[in-house]
C-alpha positions as CSV (number, residue, x, y, z in Angstrom):
1,M,0.0,0.0,0.0
2,G,3.0,2.3,0.6
3,E,4.1,1.8,-3.0
4,A,1.0,3.4,-4.6
5,R,1.8,6.9,-3.3
6,P,5.3,7.3,-4.9
7,Y,3.9,5.9,-8.2
8,R,1.1,8.4,-8.2
9,S,3.5,11.2,-7.3
10,L,5.9,10.2,-10.1
11,R,3.0,10.0,-12.5
12,T,1.8,13.4,-11.4
13,Y,5.2,14.9,-12.0
14,L,5.5,13.3,-15.4
15,I,2.1,14.6,-16.5
16,G,3.0,18.1,-15.3
17,F,6.3,17.9,-17.1
18,A,4.7,16.8,-20.3
19,L,2.1,19.6,-20.1
20,A,4.8,22.2,-19.3
21,L,6.8,21.0,-22.3
22,V,3.8,21.3,-24.6
23,L,2.9,24.7,-23.2
24,T,6.4,25.9,-23.8
25,A,6.9,24.4,-27.2
26,V,3.7,25.6,-28.8
27,P,4.4,29.3,-28.4
28,F,8.1,28.9,-29.4
29,G,6.9,27.0,-32.5
30,L,4.4,29.7,-33.4
31,V,7.0,32.4,-33.0
32,A,9.6,30.5,-35.0
33,T,7.4,29.6,-37.9
34,R,5.2,32.8,-37.8
35,A,2.2,30.6,-38.4
36,L,-0.2,33.2,-37.1
37,P,-0.4,37.0,-37.1
38,A,1.6,38.7,-34.4
39,G,-1.5,39.7,-32.4
40,Q,-2.8,36.1,-32.3
41,I,0.6,34.8,-31.3
42,L,0.7,37.2,-28.4
43,V,-2.7,35.9,-27.2
44,V,-1.5,32.3,-27.5
45,I,1.6,33.2,-25.5
46,A,-0.4,34.9,-22.8
47,V,-2.9,32.0,-22.5
48,A,-0.1,29.4,-22.5
49,A,1.6,31.3,-19.7
50,V,-1.5,31.4,-17.5
51,V,-2.2,27.8,-18.1
52,Q,1.4,26.9,-17.4
53,V,1.3,28.7,-14.0
54,L,-1.8,26.6,-13.2
55,V,-0.1,23.4,-14.3
56,H,2.9,24.2,-12.0
57,L,0.7,25.0,-9.1
58,R,-1.3,21.8,-9.5
59,F,1.2,19.2,-10.6
60,F,4.4,20.4,-9.0
61,L,3.3,22.3,-5.9
62,H,0.3,20.1,-5.4
63,L,-1.9,23.1,-4.6
64,D,-5.6,22.7,-5.2
65,L,-8.0,25.7,-4.7
66,R,-10.8,23.4,-3.4
67,T,-8.8,22.0,-0.5
68,T,-6.1,24.6,0.3
69,P,-5.7,25.8,3.8
70,R,-5.8,29.5,4.5
71,E,-2.0,29.8,4.4
72,N,-1.8,28.4,0.9
73,L,-4.5,30.7,-0.3
74,L,-2.7,33.7,1.2
75,A,0.5,32.6,-0.5
76,L,-1.2,32.3,-3.8
77,G,-2.8,35.7,-3.4
78,F,0.6,37.2,-2.5
79,A,2.2,35.5,-5.6
80,A,-0.6,36.9,-7.8
81,V,0.0,40.4,-6.4
82,L,3.8,40.1,-7.1
83,I,3.2,38.9,-10.6
84,C,0.9,41.8,-11.3
85,I,3.4,44.2,-10.0
86,M,6.2,42.7,-12.1
87,I,4.1,42.6,-15.2
88,G,2.8,46.1,-14.6
89,G,6.2,47.5,-13.9
90,S,7.7,45.8,-17.0
91,L,4.9,47.3,-19.1
92,V,5.5,50.8,-17.7
93,I,9.2,50.5,-18.4
94,M,8.7,49.2,-21.9
95,F,6.1,51.9,-22.9
96,N,8.3,54.6,-21.3
97,L,11.3,53.4,-23.3
98,H,9.2,53.1,-26.5
99,Y,8.0,56.7,-26.0
100,R,11.5,58.0,-25.4
101,M,13.0,56.1,-28.4
102,W,10.4,57.4,-30.9
103,V,9.9,61.0,-29.9
C-alpha cells in the first residue's frame, strides 16, 4: 500500500512535465514559424503562460484551490500580487522606453 503513493506522485510529476513542455513548445513553435499573425501569437503566448502557471501549481506544488488551507490561499494571493506588480512594472518601463525612443 505504501508503493502506490510514490507511483502516483511520479505519475503526477511526469504529467506536469509533459504539459509544461507542450505549453512551452507551442508558443516557441508559433513564433519561430510565424504561423499566425503577431496579435494572435501574443494571445496564444499569454494563454499558455497562464495555463502553465496553473499546471505548475497543480502538478508540481500540489496546490488545489478546493482543498487549500488558508496559508496556501494567502501565499497564492501574494504571488498573484507580485506577478501583477512585475508585469505592470515591466509594461510601464517598456512603454516609457518606447515613448523615449520614438519622440
